[in-house]
C-alpha positions as a Python dict, from the first residue, in 0.01 Angstrom:
ca = {
    (1, 'M'): (0, 0, 0),
    (2, 'R'): (-342, -22, 167),
    (3, 'V'): (-259, -364, 304),
    (4, 'L'): (60, -235, 465),
    (5, 'F'): (-125, 64, 609),
    (6, 'L'): (-402, -158, 756),
    (7, 'L'): (-146, -400, 894),
    (8, 'F'): (44, -112, 1055),
    (9, 'L'): (-282, 28, 1195),
    (10, 'F'): (-388, -304, 1350),
    (11, 'V'): (-46, -366, 1503),
    (12, 'T'): (-30, -14, 1646),
    (13, 'L'): (-383, -20, 1787),
    (14, 'G'): (-338, -372, 1920),
    (15, 'S'): (-31, -271, 2118),
    (16, 'L'): (-210, 34, 2261),
    (17, 'C'): (-516, -159, 2376),
    (18, 'K'): (-420, -370, 2675),
    (19, 'S'): (-682, -555, 2870),
    (20, 'E'): (-709, -488, 3239),
    (21, 'Q'): (-547, -766, 3441),
    (22, 'Y'): (-815, -891, 3679),
    (23, 'Q'): (-747, -1149, 3948),
    (24, 'Y'): (-1053, -1367, 4007),
    (25, 'P'): (-1087, -1393, 4388),
    (26, 'Y'): (-1199, -1756, 4390),
    (27, 'N'): (-984, -2061, 4325),
    (28, 'N'): (-1282, -2294, 4295),
    (29, 'L'): (-1613, -2224, 4123),
    (30, 'N'): (-1792, -2368, 4428),
    (31, 'D'): (-1658, -2077, 4634),
    (32, 'R'): (-1881, -1822, 4457),
    (33, 'D'): (-2250, -1757, 4527),
    (34, 'P'): (-2420, -1864, 4203),
    (35, 'L'): (-2720, -1638, 4269),
    (36, 'V'): (-2512, -1319, 4242),
    (37, 'P'): (-2436, -1186, 3892),
    (38, 'L'): (-2072, -1147, 3791),
    (39, 'V'): (-2122, -829, 3586),
    (40, 'S'): (-2372, -542, 3615),
    (41, 'E'): (-2592, -429, 3327),
    (42, 'S'): (-2350, -141, 3268),
    (43, 'G'): (-2053, -382, 3247),
    (44, 'H'): (-1895, -330, 3590),
    (45, 'I'): (-1753, -631, 3773),
    (46, 'L'): (-1969, -721, 4073),
    (47, 'I'): (-1779, -1016, 4218),
    (48, 'Q'): (-1802, -1022, 4595),
    (49, 'E'): (-1490, -1109, 4782),
    (50, 'K'): (-1490, -1390, 5032),
    (51, 'K'): (-1514, -1273, 5392),
    (52, 'E'): (-1329, -1466, 5658),
    (53, 'I'): (-1324, -1479, 6036),
    (54, 'G'): (-1075, -1716, 6188),
    (55, 'N'): (-1094, -2027, 5975),
    (56, 'F'): (-1452, -1962, 5852),
    (57, 'T'): (-1533, -1829, 5508),
    (58, 'L'): (-1878, -1676, 5458),
    (59, 'Q'): (-1955, -1754, 5096),
    (60, 'G'): (-2319, -1648, 5078),
    (61, 'I'): (-2646, -1582, 5257),
    (62, 'I'): (-2989, -1692, 5140),
    (63, 'Y'): (-3221, -1483, 5357),
    (64, 'S'): (-3583, -1556, 5436),
    (65, 'P'): (-3765, -1443, 5753),
    (66, 'Q'): (-3879, -1803, 5812),
    (67, 'N'): (-3583, -2014, 5695),
    (68, 'S'): (-3251, -1843, 5622),
    (69, 'K'): (-2940, -2030, 5511),
    (70, 'A'): (-2572, -1940, 5524),
    (71, 'I'): (-2299, -2093, 5312),
    (72, 'I'): (-1989, -2124, 5528),
    (73, 'N'): (-1686, -2330, 5424),
    (74, 'N'): (-1887, -2495, 5144),
    (75, 'E'): (-2161, -2608, 5385),
    (76, 'I'): (-2523, -2490, 5375),
    (77, 'L'): (-2623, -2417, 5735),
    (78, 'S'): (-2930, -2296, 5926),
    (79, 'E'): (-2980, -2120, 6258),
    (80, 'G'): (-2900, -2359, 6541),
    (81, 'D'): (-2653, -2566, 6338),
    (82, 'V'): (-2307, -2628, 6481),
    (83, 'L'): (-1990, -2557, 6287),
    (84, 'G'): (-1685, -2683, 6475),
    (85, 'E'): (-1710, -2531, 6820),
    (86, 'Y'): (-1944, -2251, 6704),
    (87, 'R'): (-2323, -2248, 6696),
    (88, 'I'): (-2511, -2035, 6443),
    (89, 'V'): (-2733, -1806, 6649),
    (90, 'K'): (-2884, -1584, 6379),
    (91, 'I'): (-2872, -1540, 6003),
    (92, 'E'): (-2957, -1191, 5879),
    (93, 'P'): (-2949, -1044, 5525),
    (94, 'K'): (-2593, -911, 5563),
    (95, 'K'): (-2443, -1106, 5853),
    (96, 'V'): (-2426, -1435, 6041),
    (97, 'V'): (-2396, -1439, 6419),
    (98, 'L'): (-2196, -1727, 6567),
    (99, 'E'): (-2161, -1814, 6935),
    (100, 'K'): (-1884, -1993, 7121),
    (101, 'E'): (-1856, -2010, 7501),
    (102, 'D'): (-2113, -1728, 7545),
    (103, 'K'): (-1919, -1495, 7312),
    (104, 'E'): (-2068, -1376, 6984),
    (105, 'Y'): (-1874, -1360, 6660),
    (106, 'I'): (-2010, -1192, 6349),
    (107, 'L'): (-1940, -1285, 5989),
    (108, 'N'): (-2034, -981, 5777),
    (109, 'W'): (-2130, -997, 5412),
    (110, 'E'): (-2015, -683, 5230),
    (111, 'V'): (-2040, -595, 4865),
    (112, 'K'): (-1735, -411, 4734),
}
């Protein structure tokens, strides 16, 4: 009798507890910044979504006042580097400024 009760209890509780369906925003593990944790200490998901402008994907920023780097389309780039027809003018903690034909374009890095 106890076995039937426990079996019934597990089946009932198992059907009530459904895991949240989460869609991982990256198709490739190389698309994610490895320096950013996936989960907070309290258990909340901290995955940052990829930010795109045109055909560029800003995947991460490694900021230093002397030598900042930006990861764009799986390439590690510095200020002054050229990406297609765009030149990287400035890398800041939360954005990358690109320039093309004297026009500036900004790739923002936002945490959601």
